[in-house]
N, C-alpha and C positions, 0 to 999 in steps of 0.2 A: 501253275499259278492262275491260269485262266479259270479252272474249275473253282479255285478258292475265291475268286473275286466275281464270278459270273452267277447268273441266276440258275443255270443248269447246263445240261449237255444235250446232244442230239437225241439221246435215248430216253429223256425224261418225258413222262406222259402229260406234264403241264398241270396236273391236278394236285396230287399229294406229294409230288417230288419223286415218286418211285421210278427208278431207272429200269429200262427193259433191255434184256439181252436175248435175242431170238424169240421175242414176244413174251418172255417170262419176267415178272417183276422180281428184281434181285432182292429187294427188301424183305419179301415174305419169307424166303428161305434163310437168308443171311441172319435176320433178326433172331429166329429160334435156333439157328445153327450156332450162333455165337454164345447163346446161353448154354447150349449143350456142350460146346467146346470148353466153357469155363469149368463144367463138372469134370470133364476129362483132364483138364489142367490140374485140378486139385488132386485127382487120383495119381497123376504122373508125379506131382510134387511130393506126395506122401511116399511114393516108391523111391524117388531120388533121395529124400532125406533119410530114408531107411537104409538104402543100399549103397549110395555113393559115399566116398570119403569126405564127408563134410565136417566130421568131428574128429578130434584126436583119437588114436587107438585106445580102446578100453572105455571110451565115453560114448559109444554109439547109442543112438536113440532107439527106444522100444517102439513097437508097432503103434501103441496108443499115443506116445509122444510125437512120433512121426506124423500121424494123422492130425494131431492138434496143431503142430507147427505149420503143416501144409495149409490147413484151413485158416490159421492165424495170418499167414502171409498172403494167400490167394484171395481172401475176402477183404484185404487191405485194412485189417483190424490192428494188428501190431501190438498185442499185449507183450509186456516184458515177461519173460519166463526165466526159469532157472538156467536156461541156455541163452546167454547173452551173445551179442555180436563178437565180443572179444574171445568167446569160447570156440567160435567156428574157425575152421581152416579157411585159407583164402578162397578155395573152391566153394565152401559153404556160404561165404559172404556174397560171392558172385551169383550163386544159385538163388539166394534170397532176393537180390536186386533184379535178377532176370525174371523170376516169377512175378515179382511186384510190378515190373514194367509191362509185361505181357497182360497181366490182369487189369492194370490201369487202362491200357489201350482197349481191351475188350469191353470193360464196363462203360467207358466213354462212348465207344461205337454203338453198343446196345442202347444206351441212353439217348444218343443223338437220333438214331433211326426211329426209336419208339416215340420220343417226344415230338419229332417232326410230324408223325402221323397224328398223335393225340391232339396237338395244338393246331393242326392243319396249316403248318408253316409253309408247306409246298416247296421246301428246299431240295435241291438235287442231292440224291443219296450218295452219289460218287463224291460230290463236293464235301458232304458231311464226313465221309470216311477219310478223305484226304486231309480235311481240317482237323480230324482227331489226331492224326499223326503230327500235323503241323503245330497244333496247340501244345502237345506234349514236348515236342522238340524245342519250341520257343521257350517254354517254361524251364526246361533243363538248361538251355543256353543262358538265359537271364540269371537263373539261380546260381549256376556254376561260376559265372563271371563275378557276380557280386560277392559270393561266399569266398572265392579265391582272393578277391581284393581285400576281404576281411581277415585274411591270414590262414585260411584252411587250405589243405593240399587239394590237388585236382580230383583224385579218386573220391575223397570224402565229400567234396563239394558236389560232384555229380550224384553220388548216392543220396545225400541229403535233399538235393533238388528233386530226384525221383520220388522220394518219400513225401516231400512237401506237396507236390502236384497230386500225388495219389492219395494224400491225406491218410497215410499209413505211418505207424510208429515202429514198424518192424526194423530192428537194428539201430534205433535211436537211443543211445545210452544217456543222453542228457544235453539239452540246449539251453543256455542261459536266456533269461527274459531281458534282452537288451535292445539297443536301437537297431542292430543288424537284423534281429528276429522280426521286429516290427516292420522294417524296411522291405525285406524280400521274402522271408519264410511265410508270414501271414498272408501277403498278397498271392503267393503261389498256392496256398491252401484254398483261398477264395476262388482262384482261377479253376482249380480242379472241381470245386464244389458247385460252380455255376453250370458247367456242362457246355458242350460244343454248340448246340442250337442257340442258346442265349448269347454266347460270345460272338457267333457269326452274325446274328441279327443285330446285335449292338454295333458291330463293325460296319454293317451295311448302313445303319442309321447315321453313324458318324461320318461316313463317306457320302451321305446324301443320296444313296441309291434306293432307300426305302424308308418308310416310317417305322418307328419302333413298335413292334407288335404288342398287343395287350398282355400276352403271356410273359413276354420279356420284361415289360414294365413291372408286372407283378413280381417277377423274380428279383429285380433290383430293389424294388421298394420293400419287399418282405425281408430280403437279405440285410438291407441297411437297417430296417426296423429291428430284426433279430439281434444285430450287432449292438444297436443302441440300448435295447432292453437288457441284453446280456451284460453290458458295461454297468448300467445302473443297478442291475440285480447284484452283481459282484461287489460294487462299491457299497451298496446298502448292507450286504451280508458282512463285509469287513467292518463297517461302522457298528453294526449290532454286536459284533464279536469283540469290539474294543481291543484290536490287536496292537494299537499304537503305531501302525504303519504310516509312513509319511504319505501326503496326498499324491506326490508324483509317483512314488513306488506303487501306490494303490491303483492309480489310473493305468500305469503300464501293465500291471498284473491283470487288471480287469479287461483291458483292451485285448491282450493276448488270449485270455480265457474265452472271450466272447466269440473268437474265431476258432481257436484250437479245440475247444470242448464240443463244438457242434459236429465235428467229424474226425479230425486227425488224432487227437489224444496224445500229442507229444509230451514227454515228461519235462516240460519247461519248468514246472515247480513240483515240489513234493506234495502229493495228495494228503499224506498222513500229517503234514504240518498245517493243513488248512483247518480252521475251526469248523464245527459241524454245520453252522449256517452256510458257510462257503461251500461245503461239500453238497449240501442240499441244492444250492444254486447251480452247482456243476451238473447234478442229475437232471435238472430242468433243461439246461442247455444241451446235454447229450440227447435228450428226448426230442428236442426241436429239430435237429438235423439241418440239411441244406436243401437246395432246390432239386427238383426231379431231373434226371438225366445226367447228374454229376456223379461225384465219387461218394457222396454222403448217403446215410440211411436215416435212422431216427424215424419219427412220425413223418417228417418232411414238410417243408414250407408249402410246397404245392398241394399236399394233402389238406393242409389247413385252409388254403385259399379255396379249394374246391368245396370243402365242407361249408365254409362261410357263405360262398355264393349259392350253394345248394339250399341252405337254410333261408337265405334271403329270397330266392326264387319261390320256394315253397310258401313262405309267408305272403308273397305277392300273388299267389295263385298261378304262377307260371310253371311250365314244364320243367321237371328235374331230370337231367340226363343221367346216363348210366355211370358216368365217371364218379358221381356221388356214391353210388353203391360200391364201386371199387375202392374209393377212398375210405369208406366206412369199414370195408372188409380188412384193409391193411391196418387201420386204427385198432380194430378188434384183435387182429392177429398179433400186432405189436404188443398191446397191453397183455394179452394172454401169454405171449412168449416170456415177457419180463416176469410176470407173476409165477409162471410154471418153473422157470429157471431159478428164481429166488427160492421157491419152496423146496425144489429138489436139492439145491446146494445146501440149504439149511439142514435138510435131513441127512445129507451125505457128509457134510463138514460142520458138525455141531459146535466145534470149537471156534468157528469164525463168527464174529458179531454180526447181527442183523444188518446194521447200516453198511458194513463193508460188503456183505453179500448182495444187498440191493444195488449198491454202487456198481459192483462187478457185473451183475446181471444186466443192468441198463447199458453199461458200456459194451458188453458182448453183443446184445441184440442190436444196438445202434452202430456196431462196428467202429467204436471210438478207440478202444484199446488202452484206456487209462485205468490204473488200479493203484491201490495203496502200496502194495508190495509186488514183487515178481510172482506171477501165477505159478504155484508149485503143487497144484492138486494132483492126486494120483487116483488110479482106478476109475470108478464111475464118474467122479467129479470132472475128470478131464473130458470124458465123452459128452457130458451134459453141457459144458461150456463150449465145446467144439460145435455141438448141434445148434446151440443158441446163435453162435456167430454165423454158421452156414445158413440157417433159416432166415436170420435177420438180413442177409444179403440176397438170397435167392428169391424169397417170396415177393418182395416188392418189384424185383426185376420181371418175374413172371406176370404179376398183375399189370405192370406198365406195358409189357408186351401184349397182354390180352386186350388192354384198352386200345392199343395201337392197331390191332388186327380186327377190331369190330367193323362191321359194315358201316359205310358212310352215313347211313340214316340212323345209326345207333349212337353216334357221338357228335355232339354239337360243337361248333367252333367256340374259341374263347371270346 
């Protein structure tokens, strides 16, 4: 508890928050080690889904499907597939939740350590790692209590809470867009999408222990702005489509979509029932993503902030730091991945309409996991979609870690 509420520990160097053990900065090795660990976790998951009794006899997964499911789960994407949660044996459902939880902790820890360096927050890294566990535990506790109070059983409530905080749709067969969803599921998604550094700095500011850092202000402002723009975009899309939907139902749908589509991709509503204008709005939201250091991908709100500030500094004749180059790199990689995935899937799955392929490609690279139907590609299409999910998750992690490990004179403070 002391580390969660204090500025640091006796091993902090007092500059960037890096703790030292025996003179070694634990953050340097741990940061890259956790990224490597995630790769090993995906390999392990593929082996488990292939070899362990997760499916009924006679329905075992092929190598390609095992790899796809492993990447789908461990990248926190959560596409619906031909293998639904109801098809899995109890051990299979436990395996999905276990790999989701470990991946969630890993991504939040990597994001916290890296963002702490990039923004020069100077927070104790031991505190960040403990807070990662604490944030997830708090989210699971709150979500489980509220969902059980709403009539769901204990195991289902815990599972849905894990998936909400992780912003993964793996195993979510359907959640109605009702008051309970707005009350607890969407806030849990936001909790995971903000990341540990933002949450801790906000807690410190609320407790009067420190002023709210500029990066944290930017995180909350852009998140609120993305939510507001998302709601307006969906309402406008519904209005242009003349669906005849009531105002209250339209606002509830738009509010849920403005949070859900930027990261989680839960099947709260049927995509194939949306008019094309609404589907187009959904693609925009999936591209936007959440803040850096959280569970989301997409282009990312932090990327947008860095690029806008970089352009502003360039016009004013000020120095443009290297984070702008990293942000431009990720933007280019993201666009390239979406285009490449779309073209490959169109060639491999010619019977699938272009709009559905574009929607699926954007969802895969953004790790949103929302689709018109259950993903049932076979052969090369499965590998293309799996690669899109994997690269969409790994590349921004590596770039964020690269920015975090730059020399101090290479990266300016926010």
